[in-house]
C-alpha positions, 0 to 999 in steps of 0.5 A: 489460505489467503496470504498477503505479505508486505515488504519495502518499508523503512526509514526515509528522509523527508522528500525521499521515496520508498516502494512498497510491495505486497505479494498475494497467494491463496486467491485469484488475484486478478479478481480482487480490488487491491488497496493500501491503508496506513495506521499511525500510532494511536490513530485509526487505519486510513485508506491510502490508495486502491486499484481495480481488478479489471481496468486498473483504475486507481483512487487515492486519498487526498493527502497522497494524490500526486505523490503516491502511485499504486500499481498491480502485476496480475501475472505475479500476484503483486501490488505496489505502492510507489511513494515519492516526496515523503512527508513526516505525516506519512509515518505509519504502518502500511497494510495491503488489503485484498477485497474487503476481507483480507489483510497483510501484517503490514510494513513500517514506514518511518520518516527521519529528520 
């Protein structure tokens, strides 16, 4: 049974930083492209960042380029999202995905003024 468990969300002021983590189990982690997505209330779930399985190459949504960084630790089956210089528009539930079929339950990131 595949499980993805996100952690690290919280309340953050504009310009602040958070680091999200996703712990995976029940799959051969190193074989999977891992990605982060986010969903704000009343909106669709949007792609944020992706990291490839073998080379570790990364792709980012334009809205987070230069502010967010995705990384993976294949030895510990985790993928992380370092979020810096957070903006109010980053407020959303953040979801980890393995490949195209497995999702975590999400962790909430909320910007405060």
